[in-house]
PAMAR-767388 format. One record per residue: x, y, z of N, C-alpha, C in turn; residue number from 1; residue in three letters. Coordinates in Angstrom, 2 decimals, always signed. Each point is the difference from the previous one (the first is absolute). Layout:
! PAMAR-767388
{{X,Y,Z},{X,Y,Z},{X,Y,Z},NUM,ALA}
...
! end
This chain:
! PAMAR-767388
{{-14.11,+42.84,+43.85},{+0.03,-0.98,-0.97},{+1.31,-0.05,-0.81},1,MET}
{{+0.58,+1.21,-0.30},{+1.23,+0.21,-0.68},{+1.11,-0.80,+0.74},2,GLN}
{{-0.15,+0.20,+1.26},{+1.22,-0.53,+0.72},{-0.01,-1.55,+0.01},3,ARG}
{{-1.20,-0.42,-0.08},{-0.13,-1.55,+0.03},{+0.42,-0.46,-1.40},4,ALA}
{{-0.36,+0.70,-1.05},{+0.28,-0.48,-1.45},{+1.56,-0.15,-0.27},5,VAL}
{{+0.87,+1.01,+0.45},{+1.24,+0.15,-0.36},{+0.92,-1.29,+0.28},6,ARG}
{{-0.13,-0.34,+1.34},{+0.77,-1.33,+0.35},{-0.40,-1.10,-0.94},7,PRO}
{{-1.34,-0.14,-0.30},{-0.41,-1.07,-1.05},{+0.73,+0.06,-1.25},8,ALA}
{{+0.00,+1.28,-0.54},{+0.68,+0.30,-1.33},{+1.42,-0.24,+0.18},9,LEU}
{{+0.67,+0.46,+0.96},{+1.47,-0.43,+0.24},{+0.20,-1.49,+0.10},10,ASP}
{{-0.84,-0.61,+0.58},{+0.08,-1.55,+0.13},{-0.37,-0.68,-1.38},11,LYS}
{{-0.73,+0.44,-0.70},{-0.08,-0.49,-1.38},{+1.13,+0.23,-0.76},12,ASN}
{{+0.60,+1.18,+0.05},{+1.21,+0.33,-0.77},{+1.04,-1.02,+0.19},13,LYS}
{{+0.24,-0.23,+1.42},{+0.96,-0.92,+0.37},{-0.15,-1.41,-0.45},14,GLU}
{{-1.19,-0.52,+0.05},{-0.57,-1.26,-0.43},{+0.35,-0.18,-1.64},15,ILE}
{{-0.12,+1.24,-0.66},{+0.13,+0.06,-1.47},{+1.48,-0.20,-0.32},16,GLY}
{{+0.92,+0.67,+1.02},{+1.30,-0.07,-0.33},{+0.61,-1.40,+0.48},17,ARG}
{{-0.55,-0.67,+0.94},{+0.18,-1.28,+0.29},{-0.04,-0.91,-1.17},18,ILE}
{{-1.32,+0.18,-0.61},{-0.57,-0.91,-0.88},{+0.87,+0.25,-1.46},19,MET}
{{+0.62,+1.17,-0.17},{+0.72,+0.46,-1.13},{+1.34,-0.91,+0.10},20,GLU}
{{+0.54,+0.11,+1.18},{+1.29,-0.68,+0.19},{-0.25,-1.57,-0.21},21,ARG}
{{-1.03,-0.58,+0.46},{-0.25,-1.37,-0.06},{-0.19,-0.41,-1.49},22,GLN}
{{-0.73,+0.79,-0.76},{-0.18,-0.09,-1.42},{+1.52,+0.03,-0.76},23,ARG}
{{+0.91,+0.71,+0.64},{+1.40,+0.08,-0.70},{+0.68,-1.41,+0.30},24,GLY}
{{-0.26,-0.57,+1.41},{+0.84,-1.06,+0.18},{-0.60,-1.10,-0.75},25,ILE}
{{-1.37,+0.00,-0.30},{-0.74,-1.11,-0.55},{+0.29,-0.01,-1.62},26,MET}
{{+0.66,+1.20,-0.38},{+0.35,+0.17,-1.61},{+1.27,-0.83,-0.02},27,GLY}
{{+0.86,-0.35,+0.93},{+1.03,-0.71,-0.08},{-0.21,-1.51,-0.20},28,VAL}
{{+0.16,-0.45,-1.07},{-0.25,-1.71,-0.10},{+1.13,-0.69,+0.50},29,SER}
{{-0.36,-1.18,+0.40},{+0.89,-1.16,+0.42},{-0.09,-1.10,-0.91},30,THR}
{{+1.06,-0.87,+0.23},{+0.07,-1.13,-0.80},{-1.06,-0.93,+0.17},31,ASP}
{{-0.57,-0.39,+1.24},{-0.94,-0.79,+0.22},{-1.40,+0.47,-0.45},32,ILE}
{{-0.20,+1.24,-0.04},{-1.21,+0.65,-0.50},{-0.18,-0.08,-1.26},33,GLU}
{{+0.97,+0.16,-0.92},{+0.23,-0.22,-1.37},{-0.28,-1.38,-0.25},34,ILE}
{{+0.81,-0.78,+0.64},{-0.11,-1.45,-0.42},{-1.40,-0.69,+0.20},35,ARG}
{{-0.56,+0.56,+1.20},{-1.31,-0.71,+0.17},{-1.20,+0.45,-0.99},36,THR}
{{+0.23,+1.36,-0.32},{-0.88,+0.53,-0.92},{+0.02,-0.44,-1.39},37,ALA}
{{+1.34,-0.33,-0.24},{+0.37,-0.51,-1.48},{-0.59,-1.46,-0.23},38,PHE}
{{+0.25,-0.82,+1.06},{-0.84,-1.27,+0.03},{-1.42,-0.09,-0.10},39,HIS}
{{-0.41,+1.00,+0.62},{-1.55,+0.11,+0.09},{-0.45,+0.68,-1.36},40,GLN}
{{+0.45,+0.88,-0.50},{-0.64,+0.85,-1.17},{+0.55,-0.30,-1.34},41,LYS}
{{+1.26,-0.41,-0.09},{+0.81,-0.40,-1.26},{+0.05,-1.42,-0.33},42,LYS}
{{+0.19,-0.72,+1.12},{+0.24,-1.40,-0.22},{-0.98,-1.10,+0.47},43,LEU}
{{-1.13,+0.50,+0.20},{-1.21,-0.63,+0.46},{-0.46,-1.04,-0.90},44,ARG}
{{+0.05,+0.39,-1.39},{-0.49,-1.00,-0.98},{+1.09,-1.22,-0.21},45,HIS}
{{+1.21,+0.50,+0.45},{+1.14,-1.28,-0.22},{-0.04,-0.87,+1.21},46,LEU}
{{-0.28,+0.47,+1.12},{-0.32,-0.81,+1.24},{-0.95,-0.97,-0.23},47,HIS}
{{-1.24,+0.36,-1.01},{-0.93,-0.89,-0.28},{+0.20,-0.90,-1.07},48,ALA}
{{+1.22,-0.15,-0.50},{+0.25,-0.85,-0.98},{+0.87,-1.16,+0.24},49,CYS}
{{-0.50,-1.38,-0.27},{+0.75,-0.99,+0.33},{+1.15,-0.31,-0.77},50,PRO}
{{+0.29,+0.76,-1.04},{+1.16,-0.22,-0.81},{+1.18,+1.27,+0.41},51,HIS}
{{-0.19,+0.67,+1.01},{+0.88,+1.03,+0.28},{+0.35,-0.01,+1.53},52,THR}
{{+1.42,+0.26,+0.16},{+0.42,-0.04,+1.49},{+0.45,+1.27,+0.24},53,LEU}
{{-0.35,+0.65,+1.12},{+0.26,+1.25,+0.45},{+0.87,-0.11,+1.30},54,VAL}
{{+1.26,+0.46,-0.01},{+1.09,-0.03,+1.10},{+0.24,+1.22,+0.76},55,LEU}
{{+0.08,-0.10,+1.21},{+0.67,+1.33,+0.65},{+1.71,-0.38,+0.11},56,ASN}
{{+0.80,+1.11,+0.01},{+1.31,-0.07,+0.32},{+0.73,-1.29,-0.73},57,GLU}
{{-0.13,-0.04,-1.36},{+0.80,-0.95,-0.63},{+1.49,+0.23,-0.01},58,LEU}
{{+0.72,-0.98,+0.39},{+1.48,+0.26,+0.16},{+0.51,-0.31,-1.48},59,ALA}
{{+1.14,+0.92,-0.59},{+0.51,-0.54,-1.12},{+1.34,+0.12,+0.05},60,ILE}
{{+0.94,-0.49,-0.89},{+1.55,-0.11,+0.04},{+0.39,-0.31,+1.37},61,ALA}
{{-0.39,-1.09,+0.42},{+0.39,-0.64,+1.32},{-0.26,+1.19,+1.12},62,HIS}
{{-1.15,+0.40,+0.08},{-0.48,+1.14,+1.05},{+0.96,+1.03,-0.16},63,ALA}
{{+0.57,+0.42,-0.88},{+0.79,+1.29,-0.09},{-1.11,+0.97,-0.20},64,SER}
{{-1.20,-0.27,-0.33},{-0.97,+1.02,-0.06},{-1.45,-0.62,+0.08},65,ALA}
{{-1.07,+0.65,+0.49},{-1.31,-0.34,-0.02},{-0.97,+0.84,-0.50},66,ARG}
{{-0.76,-0.51,-1.01},{-0.97,+0.66,-0.80},{-1.23,+0.11,+1.07},67,VAL}
{{-0.73,+1.20,+0.00},{-0.92,+0.09,+1.11},{-1.13,-0.97,-0.15},68,ASP}
{{-0.62,-0.21,-1.48},{-0.92,-0.82,-0.29},{+0.12,-0.50,-1.42},69,ILE}
{{-0.08,-1.39,-0.10},{+0.25,-0.57,-1.31},{-1.24,-0.77,-0.41},70,ALA}
{{-0.44,+0.13,-1.19},{-1.08,-0.60,-0.66},{+0.52,-0.96,-1.10},71,VAL}
{{-0.21,-1.25,+0.05},{+0.40,-1.04,-0.88},{-1.17,-0.82,-0.66},72,ILE}
{{-0.18,+0.21,-1.31},{-0.80,-0.60,-0.90},{+0.45,-0.41,-1.20},73,ASN}
{{-0.19,+0.77,-1.05},{+0.51,-0.23,-1.33},{+1.68,+0.66,+0.02},74,GLY}
{{+0.24,+0.77,+0.89},{+1.25,+0.48,+0.18},{+0.15,+0.57,+1.57},75,CYS}
{{+1.30,+0.23,+0.32},{+0.30,+0.43,+1.10},{+0.04,+1.51,+0.24},76,LEU}
{{-1.00,+0.74,+0.69},{-0.15,+1.45,+0.09},{+0.38,+0.35,+1.42},77,HIS}
{{+0.89,+0.88,+0.19},{+0.28,+0.52,+1.29},{-0.56,+1.32,+0.22},78,GLY}
{{-0.39,+0.29,+1.23},{-0.49,+1.37,+0.47},{+0.81,+0.52,+1.13},79,TYR}
{{+0.86,+1.04,-0.30},{+0.76,+0.51,+1.07},{-0.67,+1.49,+0.62},80,GLU}
{{-0.13,-0.09,+1.28},{-0.59,+1.16,+0.71},{+0.91,+0.81,+0.53},81,ILE}
{{-0.29,+1.34,-0.27},{+0.73,+1.22,+0.37},{-0.94,+0.93,+0.66},82,LYS}
{{-0.28,+0.01,+1.36},{-1.07,+0.86,+0.77},{+0.75,+1.23,+0.13},83,SER}
{{-0.87,+1.02,+0.61},{+0.61,+1.23,+0.34},{+0.91,+0.06,+0.98},84,ALA}
{{+0.03,-0.97,+0.85},{+0.95,-0.15,+1.02},{+1.30,-0.70,-0.43},85,ALA}
{{+0.20,-0.30,-1.17},{+1.18,-0.69,-0.64},{+0.82,+0.94,-0.81},86,ASP}
{{+1.17,-0.38,-0.30},{+0.83,+0.73,-0.87},{+0.30,-0.82,-1.32},87,SER}
{{+0.69,+0.56,-1.07},{+0.12,-0.84,-1.04},{+1.45,-0.35,-0.27},88,LEU}
{{+0.82,+0.03,+1.13},{+1.32,-0.13,+0.07},{+0.55,-1.49,-0.56},89,SER}
{{-1.01,-0.99,+0.61},{+0.34,-1.41,-0.51},{-0.54,-0.35,-1.31},90,ARG}
{{-0.92,+0.88,-0.55},{-0.85,-0.30,-1.09},{+1.00,-0.49,-1.48},91,LEU}
{{+1.13,+0.79,-0.16},{+0.61,-0.49,-1.10},{+0.70,-1.32,-0.06},92,PRO}
{{+0.47,-0.28,+1.25},{+0.53,-1.49,+0.27},{-1.12,-0.99,-0.22},93,ARG}
{{-1.05,+0.28,+0.58},{-1.21,-0.95,-0.01},{-0.35,-0.32,-1.38},94,GLN}
{{-0.16,+1.04,-0.96},{-0.47,-0.17,-1.13},{+1.19,-0.89,-0.88},95,ILE}
{{+1.10,+0.34,+0.34},{+1.14,-0.80,-0.64},{-0.11,-1.55,+0.09},96,GLY}
{{-0.32,-0.17,+1.36},{-0.31,-1.43,+0.43},{-1.34,-0.67,-0.68},97,LEU}
{{-1.03,+0.80,-0.03},{-1.30,-0.35,-0.31},{+0.00,-0.30,-1.64},98,TYR}
{{+0.83,+0.94,-0.68},{+0.06,-0.15,-1.35},{+0.62,-1.35,-0.52},99,GLU}
{{+0.69,-0.68,+0.84},{+0.61,-1.16,-0.41},{-0.92,-1.20,+0.21},100,GLU}
{{-1.28,+0.14,+0.79},{-0.90,-1.33,+0.05},{-1.41,+0.48,+0.05},101,CYS}
{{-0.42,+1.18,-0.26},{-1.30,+0.30,+0.07},{-0.60,+0.39,-1.50},102,LEU}
{{-0.81,-0.67,-0.42},{-0.56,+0.33,-1.22},{-0.75,+1.37,-0.16},103,GLU}
{{-0.67,+0.26,+1.14},{-0.48,+1.46,-0.06},{+0.23,+0.57,+1.46},104,LYS}
{{+0.07,+1.49,-0.10},{+0.33,+0.56,+1.34},{-0.86,+1.27,-0.04},105,LEU}
{{-0.73,+0.21,+1.16},{-0.76,+1.27,+0.34},{+0.22,+0.63,+1.26},106,THR}
{{+0.54,+1.17,-0.02},{+0.32,+0.76,+1.20},{-1.43,+0.62,+0.47},107,ILE}
{{-0.30,-0.21,+1.09},{-1.19,+0.54,+0.71},{+0.58,+1.16,+0.91},108,VAL}
{{-0.42,+1.27,-0.20},{+0.74,+0.93,+0.68},{-0.88,+1.10,+0.54},109,CYS}
{{+0.38,+0.74,+0.98},{-0.65,+1.16,+0.51},{+0.26,+1.14,-0.91},110,ALA}
{{-1.07,+1.09,-0.17},{+0.29,+1.03,-0.96},{+1.22,+0.67,+0.03},111,PRO}
{{+0.67,+0.24,+1.13},{+1.22,+0.65,+0.20},{+1.21,-0.87,-0.71},112,LYS}
{{-0.28,-1.17,-0.27},{+1.10,-0.84,-0.58},{-0.21,-0.24,-1.64},113,HIS}
{{-1.01,+0.60,-0.59},{-0.42,-0.41,-1.32},{+1.09,+0.55,-0.98},114,VAL}
{{+0.39,+1.23,+0.29},{+0.98,+0.70,-1.03},{+1.45,-0.76,+0.33},115,GLU}
{{+0.31,-0.39,+1.07},{+1.34,-0.79,+0.18},{-0.03,-1.24,-0.56},116,GLY}
{{-1.02,-0.80,+0.18},{-0.20,-1.18,-0.52},{+0.03,-0.03,-1.68},117,VAL}
{{-0.75,+0.96,-0.54},{+0.14,+0.21,-1.36},{+1.38,+0.02,-0.54},118,GLU}
{{+0.80,+0.57,+0.77},{+1.56,+0.29,-0.40},{+0.77,-1.15,+0.27},119,LYS}
{{-0.33,-0.91,+0.94},{+0.72,-1.03,+0.43},{-0.38,-1.30,-0.77},120,ILE}
{{-1.33,-0.27,-0.15},{-0.33,-1.19,-0.54},{-0.04,-0.10,-1.51},121,ALA}
{{+0.45,-1.08,-0.66},{+0.08,-0.13,-1.43},{-1.45,-0.08,-0.53},122,PRO}
{{+0.03,+0.31,-1.40},{-1.43,+0.32,-0.54},{-1.00,-1.31,+0.05},123,SER}
{{+0.68,-1.26,+0.18},{-0.91,-1.24,+0.12},{-0.61,-0.21,+1.38},124,TRP}
{{+0.31,+0.98,+0.96},{-0.56,-0.20,+1.32},{-1.27,+0.93,+0.00},125,CYS}
{{-1.01,-0.62,+0.59},{-1.25,+0.76,+0.15},{+0.12,+0.98,+1.16},126,GLY}
{{-0.75,+0.91,+0.21},{-0.03,+0.96,+1.17},{-1.40,+0.07,+0.41},127,ILE}
{{-0.32,-0.01,+1.26},{-1.38,+0.14,+0.52},{+0.04,+1.02,+1.21},128,ILE}
{{-0.57,+1.06,-0.12},{-0.07,+0.97,+1.06},{-1.03,-0.41,+1.11},129,GLU}
{{+0.50,-0.01,+1.12},{-0.92,-0.33,+1.23},{-0.32,+1.18,+0.78},130,ALA}
{{-1.02,+0.56,-0.06},{-0.28,+1.44,+0.64},{-0.97,-0.33,+1.26},131,ASN}
{{+0.45,+0.40,+1.18},{-0.73,-0.10,+1.29},{-0.75,+1.25,+0.33},132,LYS}
{{-1.53,-0.22,+0.00},{-0.79,+1.14,+0.11},{-0.06,+0.47,+1.45},133,GLY}
{{-0.70,+1.08,+0.20},{-0.12,+0.51,+1.45},{-0.56,-0.88,+1.00},134,ALA}
{{-0.90,-0.97,-0.44},{-0.61,-0.88,+1.04},{+0.79,-1.30,-0.09},135,ARG}
{{+1.05,-0.04,-0.61},{+0.92,-1.15,+0.11},{+0.00,-1.05,-1.02},136,GLY}
{{-0.97,-0.02,-1.00},{-0.18,-0.89,-0.85},{+1.06,+0.24,-1.07},137,GLY}
{{+0.34,-1.20,-0.78},{+1.06,+0.06,-1.17},{-0.62,-0.22,-1.33},138,ILE}
{{+0.32,+0.97,-0.80},{-0.53,-0.15,-1.35},{+1.15,-0.14,-1.08},139,GLU}
{{-0.24,-0.81,-1.04},{+0.92,-0.49,-0.81},{-0.04,+0.56,-1.52},140,PHE}
{{+1.01,+0.73,-0.52},{-0.10,+0.36,-1.34},{+1.16,-0.26,-0.99},141,LYS}
{{-0.29,-0.70,-0.94},{+1.09,-0.69,-0.83},{+0.76,+1.20,-0.76},142,THR}
{{+1.32,+0.33,+0.29},{+0.64,+1.09,-0.76},{+0.78,-0.63,-1.32},143,ARG}
{{+0.39,-1.23,+0.22},{+0.63,-0.76,-1.19},{-0.33,-1.48,+0.22},144,ARG}
{{-0.47,-0.72,-1.14},{-0.30,-1.36,+0.08},{+1.45,-0.63,-0.25},145,SER}
{{+0.00,-1.25,+0.56},{+1.14,-0.95,-0.11},{+0.22,-0.64,-1.11},146,SER}
{{+1.16,-0.32,-0.56},{+0.09,-0.57,-1.23},{+0.91,-1.39,+0.24},147,GLN}
{{+0.09,-0.84,-0.80},{+0.94,-1.19,+0.09},{+1.37,+0.53,+0.10},148,ARG}
{{+0.79,-0.68,+0.97},{+1.32,+0.23,+0.11},{+0.89,-0.94,-0.85},149,ASN}
{{+0.59,+0.73,-0.96},{+0.62,-0.97,-1.06},{+1.62,-0.30,+0.61},150,THR}
{{+0.29,+0.50,+1.12},{+1.24,-0.18,+0.63},{+0.19,-1.22,+0.85},151,ASN}
{{-1.11,-0.67,+0.24},{+0.01,-0.99,+1.14},{+0.98,-1.26,-0.53},152,ILE}
{{+0.95,-0.56,+1.12},{+0.80,-0.98,-0.09},{-0.74,-1.36,+0.48},153,LYS}
{{+0.00,-0.91,-1.02},{-0.76,-1.39,+0.67},{+0.60,-0.46,+1.13},154,ALA}
{{+1.34,+0.02,+0.17},{+0.73,-0.55,+1.00},{-0.24,+0.63,+1.38},155,ASP}
{{-0.14,+1.33,-0.15},{-0.30,+0.82,+1.32},{-1.49,-0.23,+0.39},156,ARG}
{{-0.83,-0.30,-1.08},{-1.45,-0.29,+0.30},{+0.14,-1.39,+0.73},157,LEU}
{{+0.69,-0.79,-0.42},{-0.05,-1.40,+0.54},{+0.50,+0.07,+1.61},158,ALA}
{{+0.79,+1.05,+0.39},{+0.40,+0.15,+1.26},{-1.05,+0.10,+1.03},159,HIS}
{{-1.37,+0.22,-0.47},{-1.01,-0.03,+0.86},{-0.28,-1.39,+0.63},160,LEU}
{{+0.51,-0.94,-0.59},{-0.30,-1.53,+0.15},{+0.95,-0.36,+1.27},161,LEU}
{{-0.55,-0.84,+0.87},{+0.87,-0.53,+0.94},{+0.86,-1.19,-0.82},162,TRP}
{{+0.95,-0.36,+0.79},{+0.79,-0.85,-0.60},{-0.53,-1.48,-0.33},163,ARG}
{{-0.78,-0.50,+0.82},{-0.88,-1.39,+0.02},{-0.89,+0.29,-1.43},164,GLN}
{{-0.56,+1.23,-0.01},{-1.07,+0.21,-1.10},{+0.70,+0.07,-1.31},165,GLU}
{{+1.44,+0.49,-0.08},{+0.79,+0.08,-1.21},{+0.34,-1.38,-0.26},166,ALA}
{{+0.27,-0.81,+0.99},{+0.52,-1.25,-0.42},{-1.23,-1.02,-0.53},167,MET}
{{-1.17,+0.32,+0.48},{-1.37,-0.86,-0.45},{-0.11,+0.34,-1.35},168,GLU}
{{+0.10,+1.43,-0.36},{-0.37,+0.31,-1.22},{+1.02,-0.45,-1.09},169,LEU}
{{+1.32,-0.26,+0.34},{+0.94,-0.38,-0.99},{-0.08,-1.53,+0.10},170,LEU}
{{-0.60,-0.73,+0.82},{+0.10,-1.44,+0.20},{-0.79,-0.63,-1.22},171,SER}
{{-0.74,+0.77,-0.65},{-1.10,-0.52,-1.24},{+1.03,-0.34,-1.14},172,SER}
{{+1.24,+0.55,+0.04},{+0.91,-0.13,-1.14},{+0.97,-1.28,+0.31},173,PHE}
{{-0.27,-0.89,+1.04},{+0.86,-0.94,+0.34},{+1.33,+0.38,+0.00},174,ASP}
{{+0.34,+0.95,+0.69},{+1.58,+0.65,+0.13},{+0.66,-1.03,+0.84},175,LEU}
{{+1.29,-0.15,-0.04},{+0.78,-0.75,+1.05},{-0.07,+0.72,+1.24},176,PRO}
{{-0.03,-0.88,+1.12},{-0.15,+0.44,+1.41},{+1.01,+1.06,+0.34},177,ALA}
{{+1.32,-0.40,-0.49},{+0.89,+1.16,+0.28},{-0.14,+1.32,-0.35},178,ALA}
{{-0.53,+0.09,-1.25},{-0.52,+1.23,-0.57},{-1.02,+0.79,+0.76},179,GLN}
{{-0.92,-0.66,+0.75},{-1.01,+0.55,+0.65},{+0.47,+0.45,+1.55},180,LEU}
{{+1.28,-0.47,+0.20},{+0.55,+0.36,+1.36},{+0.92,+1.41,-0.15},181,ARG}
{{+0.04,+0.39,-1.15},{+0.80,+1.19,-0.27},{-0.59,+1.07,+0.68},182,LYS}
{{+0.87,+1.20,+0.20},{-0.52,+1.06,+0.86},{-1.13,+0.56,-0.55},183,PRO}
{{-0.72,+0.82,+0.44},{-1.42,+0.48,-0.36},{+0.06,+0.94,-1.18},184,ARG}
{{+1.09,+0.81,-0.15},{+0.27,+0.79,-1.02},{+0.24,-0.76,-1.28},185,THR}
{{+0.45,-1.23,-0.06},{+0.22,-0.78,-1.18},{-1.44,-0.50,-0.21},186,GLU}
{{-0.73,-0.59,+0.88},{-1.27,-0.40,-0.25},{-1.03,+1.05,-0.69},187,LEU}
{{+0.20,+1.25,+0.40},{-0.87,+1.15,-0.36},{+0.47,+0.24,-1.61},188,TYR}
{{+1.11,-0.04,-0.27},{+0.55,+0.01,-1.32},{-0.49,-1.17,-0.92},189,LYS}
{{+0.07,-1.18,+0.55},{-0.69,-1.09,-0.72},{-1.23,-0.01,-0.35},190,GLU}
{{-0.91,+0.50,+0.84},{-1.47,+0.40,-0.14},{-0.17,+0.95,-1.08},191,ILE}
{{+0.87,+1.12,+0.12},{-0.19,+1.04,-1.06},{+0.20,-0.50,-1.39},192,SER}
{{+0.91,-0.80,-0.10},{+0.39,-0.67,-1.14},{-0.92,-0.87,-0.64},193,ALA}
{{-1.02,-0.55,+0.72},{-0.90,-1.09,-0.20},{-1.40,+0.46,-0.17},194,ARG}
{{-0.28,+1.23,+0.65},{-1.40,+0.31,+0.06},{-0.09,+1.51,-0.30},195,PHE}
{{-1.24,+0.42,-0.50},{-0.14,+1.27,-0.34},{-0.59,+0.87,+1.33},196,THR}
{{-0.02,+1.31,-0.14},{-0.33,+0.85,+1.28},{-1.25,-0.42,+0.35},197,VAL}
{{-1.00,-0.14,-0.95},{-1.34,-0.39,+0.18},{-0.20,-1.42,+0.95},198,SER}
{{+0.82,-0.82,-0.62},{-0.04,-1.32,+0.69},{+0.57,+0.02,+1.46},199,GLU}
{{+1.03,+0.75,+0.13},{+0.66,+0.26,+1.38},{-1.16,+0.79,+0.93},200,ILE}
{{-0.50,+0.82,-0.48},{-1.24,+0.80,+0.65},{-0.93,-0.82,+0.36},201,THR}
{{-0.59,-0.83,-0.85},{-1.25,-1.09,+0.44},{+0.61,-0.92,+0.96},202,GLU}
{{+1.11,-0.44,-0.05},{+0.56,-0.84,+1.08},{+0.28,+0.53,+1.25},203,TYR}
{{+0.52,+1.19,+0.16},{-0.10,+0.94,+1.04},{-1.27,+0.12,+0.79},204,ILE}
{{-0.91,+0.19,-0.83},{-1.50,+0.33,+0.66},{-0.49,-1.42,+0.54},205,LYS}
{{+0.39,-1.04,-0.66},{-0.50,-1.45,+0.39},{+0.65,-0.35,+1.22},206,LYS}
{{+1.23,+0.32,+0.30},{+0.81,-0.56,+1.27},{-0.31,+0.99,+1.28},207,VAL}
{{-0.34,+1.28,-0.50},{+0.00,+1.10,+1.20},{-1.26,-0.37,+0.74},208,MET}
{{-1.22,-0.48,-0.85},{-1.22,-0.19,+0.66},{+0.15,-1.12,+1.04},209,VAL}
{{+0.96,-0.85,+0.07},{+0.01,-1.09,+0.93},{+1.27,-0.04,+0.88},210,VAL}
{{+0.80,+1.32,-0.10},{+1.16,-0.03,+0.88},{-0.61,+0.02,+1.31},211,ARG}
{{+0.68,-0.78,+1.08},{-0.42,-0.07,+1.38},{+0.29,+1.23,+0.94},212,PRO}
{{+1.00,+0.98,-0.37},{+0.05,+1.07,+0.91},{+0.35,+1.09,-0.93},213,ALA}
{{-0.55,+1.34,+0.45},{+0.24,+1.27,-0.64},{+0.33,+1.09,+1.03},214,TRP}
{{+0.87,+1.01,-0.32},{+0.11,+1.11,+0.87},{-1.34,+0.70,-0.25},215,ARG}
{{-0.45,+0.20,-1.12},{-1.22,+0.57,-0.23},{-0.90,-1.26,-0.81},216,GLY}
{{-1.00,-0.23,+0.76},{-0.68,-1.31,-0.56},{-0.73,+0.63,-1.28},217,PRO}
{{-0.18,-1.14,-1.07},{-0.73,+0.25,-1.24},{-1.54,+0.48,+0.32},218,PRO}
{{-0.43,+0.75,-1.00},{-1.47,+0.42,+0.22},{-0.74,-0.47,-1.30},219,ILE}
{{-0.91,-0.98,+0.12},{-0.68,-0.37,-1.09},{-1.27,-0.55,+0.42},220,HIS}
{{-0.93,-0.05,-1.08},{-1.40,-0.12,+0.27},{-0.64,-0.65,-1.22},221,ALA}
{{-1.01,-0.73,+0.13},{-0.72,-0.74,-1.26},{-0.93,+1.29,-0.34},222,SER}
{{-0.57,-0.27,-1.29},{-0.97,+0.91,-0.56},{-1.02,+0.11,+0.86},223,CYS}
{{-0.60,+1.29,+0.41},{-1.15,+0.23,+0.70},{+0.32,-0.09,+1.54},224,GLY}
{{+1.22,-0.25,+0.35},{+0.39,-0.25,+1.51},{+0.62,+1.36,+0.39},225,GLY}
! end
């Protein structure tokens, strides 16, 4: 009997070692895992609101950067994901661009990045820790709540508009046709001089809902949907 038991015990030990290695691999989160869980667990109530638009991969500064998730309702709130498989090397530059046009920003990061993000991100940025459990589930813990960004530049916010959208917004002022044909940067400056950040944000939300094509399609739903 003892001879029959020992091979079984050895096999169980080997299975245990394999499972331990698998748990280690599972503990390394990926962008898609965090993104999917964040939509399901943290943004579910916003998906169900008709006055809110939730977008994946929103390009800013003429596609110089793309914030992973953007929520547009009363303000423009961006969520940047840094999984365990990512590094923080690009984060300082990304924050610099986001600061010009996002009214709020939250960094959603793996536990290994929390300390680094706290050192890099300004105080107005929120930080949410995304912890992957042994069974692969992602749990979120708010480490720092986001605050309103007071450094936003209205003309950089206006960069989120396509040229035709910018022209249509300015057309309500009966501007000369020649003025509406100016370069986009001039149109954005004109918009920032005539509209508040809140008004620009509201218009951005309005036009983004009906845009014909997206790199990442808008995600929106009606209440109860």
